[in-house]
C-alpha positions in Angstrom: 32.7 81.0 -218.5 30.9 84.3 -218.8 30.6 84.0 -222.6 29.1 80.6 -222.4 26.7 81.7 -219.6 25.4 84.6 -221.8 25.1 82.1 -224.6 22.6 80.1 -222.5 20.6 83.1 -221.5 17.4 82.9 -223.4 14.0 84.5 -223.1 13.0 82.3 -220.2 16.0 83.7 -218.2 15.2 87.3 -219.2 11.6 86.8 -218.1 12.7 85.5 -214.7 15.1 88.5 -214.3 12.2 90.9 -215.0 9.8 88.9 -212.7 12.2 88.9 -209.8 13.3 92.5 -210.3 9.7 93.7 -210.6 8.5 91.8 -207.5 11.4 93.2 -205.5 10.7 96.7 -206.7 7.0 96.3 -205.8 7.9 95.2 -202.3 10.1 98.3 -201.8 7.4 100.5 -203.2 4.7 99.0 -200.8 6.8 98.8 -197.7 5.3 101.9 -196.1 1.8 100.5 -196.6 2.5 97.1 -195.1 4.6 97.4 -191.9 5.7 93.7 -191.9 7.4 94.3 -195.2 9.3 97.3 -193.9 11.7 95.3 -191.7 12.0 94.9 -187.9 13.4 97.3 -185.5 15.1 94.5 -183.6 17.2 93.7 -186.7 19.2 96.9 -186.2 20.1 95.8 -182.7 21.2 92.3 -183.6 24.9 91.5 -182.9 25.5 90.6 -186.6 23.7 93.6 -188.1 25.6 95.4 -190.8 22.9 98.0 -191.6 21.7 101.4 -190.2 18.1 101.6 -191.3 15.0 99.5 -191.5 14.9 97.5 -194.8 12.5 94.9 -196.2 14.0 91.5 -195.7 11.5 89.5 -197.8 13.6 89.3 -201.0 13.1 85.6 -200.7 9.6 86.1 -202.1 11.1 87.1 -205.5 13.7 84.3 -205.4 11.2 81.6 -204.6 8.6 83.1 -206.9 11.1 82.9 -209.8 11.8 79.3 -208.8 8.1 78.5 -209.0 7.7 80.2 -212.4 10.7 78.3 -213.7 8.7 75.1 -213.3 6.6 76.2 -216.3 9.8 76.7 -218.3 11.4 73.4 -217.4 11.7 70.6 -220.0 8.6 68.4 -220.1 10.6 65.3 -219.3 11.5 66.5 -215.8 8.7 69.0 -215.1 6.9 66.6 -212.7 10.0 65.8 -210.6 11.1 69.4 -210.7 7.7 70.5 -209.4 8.0 68.0 -206.6 11.4 69.5 -205.8 9.9 73.0 -205.6 7.2 71.6 -203.3 10.0 70.2 -201.0 11.8 73.6 -201.1 8.6 75.4 -200.1 8.6 73.8 -196.7 11.9 75.6 -195.9 10.9 78.8 -197.7 7.7 79.3 -195.6 9.5 78.6 -192.3 12.2 81.2 -193.3 9.5 83.7 -194.4 7.8 83.4 -191.1 11.0 84.4 -189.4 11.5 87.3 -191.9 8.0 88.6 -191.1 8.7 88.7 -187.4 7.2 85.5 -186.1 10.3 84.5 -184.2 11.3 81.1 -185.5 14.2 79.7 -183.6 17.5 78.8 -185.3 17.0 75.2 -184.2 13.5 75.0 -185.8 14.9 76.6 -189.0 17.6 73.9 -189.2 15.0 71.2 -188.6 13.0 72.7 -191.5 16.1 72.4 -193.7 16.5 68.8 -192.8 12.8 68.2 -193.2 12.8 69.7 -196.7 15.7 67.5 -197.7 13.9 64.4 -196.3 10.8 65.4 -198.3 13.0 65.8 -201.5 14.4 62.4 -200.9 11.0 60.9 -200.4 9.5 62.6 -203.5 12.5 62.0 -205.8 13.9 58.8 -204.4 17.5 60.0 -204.6 20.3 61.2 -202.4 24.0 62.1 -202.7 25.5 59.4 -204.8 29.2 59.9 -204.2 31.7 62.1 -202.5 34.9 61.7 -204.5 36.4 59.7 -201.6 36.9 56.1 -202.7 36.2 54.2 -199.5 33.2 56.4 -198.6 31.7 56.2 -202.1 31.1 52.5 -201.6 29.1 53.2 -198.5 27.0 56.2 -199.6 25.1 54.0 -202.1 23.3 52.5 -199.1 20.5 54.6 -197.7 21.7 54.3 -194.1 24.9 56.2 -194.9 23.8 58.2 -198.0 20.7 59.8 -196.6 22.2 61.1 -193.3 25.2 62.4 -195.3 22.8 64.1 -197.8 21.0 65.8 -194.9 24.2 67.0 -193.4 25.5 68.4 -196.7 22.3 70.1 -197.8 21.6 71.6 -194.4 25.2 72.8 -194.2 25.1 74.5 -197.5 21.7 76.0 -196.8 22.8 77.5 -193.5 26.1 78.6 -195.1 24.3 80.9 -197.5 22.4 82.4 -194.6 25.6 83.1 -192.8 27.2 85.0 -195.6 24.1 87.1 -196.1 25.4 90.1 -194.2 26.4 92.8 -196.7 24.7 94.0 -199.8 25.1 91.6 -202.7 27.5 89.1 -201.2 25.1 86.1 -200.8 23.4 86.7 -204.2 26.7 87.2 -206.0 28.0 84.0 -204.5 24.8 82.2 -205.6 24.9 83.5 -209.1 28.5 82.5 -209.5 27.7 79.0 -208.1 24.6 78.6 -210.4 26.5 79.7 -213.5 29.4 77.4 -212.7 27.0 74.5 -212.2 25.4 75.3 -215.6 28.8 75.2 -217.2 29.8 72.0 -215.6 26.5 70.4 -216.6 27.1 71.6 -220.2 30.6 70.1 -220.2 29.2 66.8 -218.9 26.4 66.7 -221.4 23.6 67.2 -218.8 21.7 69.8 -220.8 18.6 69.8 -218.5 20.7 71.2 -215.6 22.3 73.8 -217.9 18.9 75.5 -218.3 17.6 74.9 -214.7 20.8 76.4 -213.2 20.7 79.4 -215.5 17.0 80.1 -214.6 17.9 80.1 -210.9 20.8 82.4 -211.6 18.4 84.7 -213.5 15.9 84.8 -210.6 18.6 85.7 -208.2 20.1 88.3 -210.5 16.7 90.2 -210.6 17.0 90.5 -206.8 20.6 91.5 -207.0 19.8 94.5 -209.1 17.6 95.9 -206.3 19.9 94.7 -203.4 23.2 96.0 -204.7 24.7 98.5 -204.0 22.2 100.4 -202.0 20.5 97.5 -200.0 16.9 98.5 -200.8 15.8 94.9 -200.0 17.5 91.9 -198.3 17.2 88.2 -199.0 16.1 87.4 -195.5 16.2 83.8 -194.2 13.6 82.7 -196.8 15.8 83.9 -199.6 19.1 82.7 -198.3 17.8 79.3 -197.2 16.0 78.8 -200.5 19.1 79.6 -202.5 21.4 77.3 -200.5 18.9 74.5 -200.6 18.3 74.6 -204.3 22.0 74.9 -205.2 23.0 72.0 -202.9 20.4 69.8 -204.6 21.3 70.9 -208.0 24.8 69.8 -207.2 23.5 66.4 -206.2 21.5 66.2 -209.4 24.6 66.8 -211.5 26.5 64.1 -209.6 23.5 61.7 -210.2 23.3 62.3 -213.9 26.9 62.9 -214.8 29.2 60.2 -213.5 32.4 62.0 -214.8 31.8 65.1 -212.7 34.0 65.4 -209.6 32.1 66.1 -206.3 35.0 68.3 -205.3 34.4 70.4 -208.3 30.8 70.8 -207.2 32.0 71.8 -203.8 34.2 74.5 -205.4 31.1 76.1 -206.9 29.7 76.8 -203.4 33.1 77.1 -201.7 32.6 80.5 -199.9 29.5 79.7 -197.8 30.9 76.2 -197.0 34.3 77.7 -195.8 32.6 80.4 -193.8 30.3 77.9 -192.1 33.2 75.6 -191.1 35.1 78.6 -189.8 32.1 79.8 -187.8 31.7 76.3 -186.2 35.4 76.2 -185.4 35.5 79.7 -184.0 32.5 79.3 -181.8 33.4 75.8 -180.5 36.8 77.2 -179.4 34.9 79.7 -177.3 32.5 77.0 -176.0 29.7 79.1 -177.6 26.5 77.8 -179.2 27.5 77.1 -182.9 24.2 78.7 -183.9 24.8 81.9 -181.9 25.4 84.9 -184.2 28.6 86.9 -183.9 30.5 89.7 -185.8 33.5 87.7 -186.8 32.6 86.5 -190.3 35.0 87.4 -193.1 32.7 90.0 -194.6 32.2 91.7 -191.3 36.0 91.9 -190.7 36.6 93.3 -194.2 33.9 95.9 -193.8 35.3 97.1 -190.4 38.8 97.1 -191.9 37.6 99.3 -194.7 36.0 101.7 -192.1 38.9 101.7 -189.8 41.8 101.8 -192.3 40.5 103.6 -195.4 37.0 105.2 -195.3 36.7 106.4 -191.7 33.8 106.2 -189.3 30.3 106.9 -190.3 31.0 105.4 -193.8 29.0 102.2 -193.4 26.9 103.2 -196.5 30.1 103.0 -198.6 31.9 100.2 -196.7 29.0 97.8 -197.0 28.8 97.5 -200.8 32.5 98.0 -201.2 33.0 94.8 -199.0 31.3 92.7 -201.7 33.4 94.3 -204.4 36.6 93.6 -202.5 35.6 90.0 -201.8 34.2 89.2 -205.2 37.4 87.9 -206.8 37.8 85.5 -203.8 34.2 84.4 -204.1 34.3 83.8 -207.8 37.7 82.2 -208.1 36.7 78.7 -206.6 33.7 78.3 -209.0 35.9 79.1 -212.0 38.5 76.5 -210.8 35.6 74.1 -210.3 34.6 74.4 -213.9 38.2 74.0 -215.1 38.6 70.8 -213.0 35.0 69.5 -213.5 36.1 66.0 -214.3 39.5 65.9 -212.6 38.7 64.6 -209.1 42.3 64.7 -207.7 43.0 68.2 -209.0 39.6 69.5 -207.8 40.4 68.1 -204.3 43.8 69.7 -204.3 42.2 73.0 -205.3 39.8 72.7 -202.3 42.8 72.1 -200.0 44.7 75.1 -201.4 41.7 77.4 -201.2 41.1 76.2 -197.6 44.7 77.0 -196.6 44.5 80.5 -198.2 41.1 81.2 -196.6 42.0 80.2 -193.0 45.5 81.7 -193.2 44.3 85.0 -194.5 41.5 85.1 -191.8 44.1 84.4 -189.0 46.5 87.1 -190.4 43.8 89.8 -190.9 43.6 91.2 -187.3 47.4 91.6 -187.1 47.5 93.3 -190.5 44.8 95.8 -189.5 46.6 96.7 -186.3 49.8 97.3 -188.1 48.0 99.4 -190.7 46.6 101.7 -188.0 50.0 102.2 -186.3 
């Protein structure tokens, strides 16, 4: 998969890496001159905070900027519709950016922005999720009354999922790069060459950010970046399903498995405590892994090491589902079974983790 990804990395992709990297570096350089770029003091007090010092959280400017530039590199045959898609994405981006700059946008309003952006994409493009890989449901989703609400649920869920996993250096961007590259490979295997290049350009734009974000956390994605990534990737998955009838929807789900699984776990965990499902906590997988590294291996006051090491520890588990998604790209039953197996492993390991940590400390 890596070899074929490199094979599709042309000058457009290299240009987007440089653009994104350069914009992130410029933001880091200018943060002392523009206070709103420097981060917010309240972020360090947030219950979900994993960091010790103020840091720019407007990396979404680079990600969305690279997405905008990619419109000029897109094939002429789809440039107009792709530009319309970027316009729809901009609605969510600007709402997220307002939150990143300290204008206090509520989680409910941000979720409504994700739904609104998808509605705008449906209006501008005239498409929605075409199938689910579930025979009975696939008959129904072709009708707008079922297909559009399901599309809103899926895209908003994935969008929010990438925001939830954006807690330690490099995790969300690594997950997004793996998803984009896997989608590019699936599109190539299915003969959908347009998406091969679009997905690789998105991966390139995120990679430029990743080079500044990991391992030292000099800049964060912020809501604008995480929401943009999740929104774009969820719609890229829909585009593949629309244009490649042989591709399994479950294989597409595998490419974005980690944020989806983390979101479902968060909903289950919070509903059991009768808590607001949008309320932040410190019980995400990456948070537990980082604390385990501090408690069991690195010791206290080692957050600067535990933070990036968490991404390194989790990377095989993040990358494995997208690889399986590529392998089972046109095998709907096998892709579904893979989703079930990964779900069992994910939830079983999460349930066992606290006990293992306690035993290790004894």
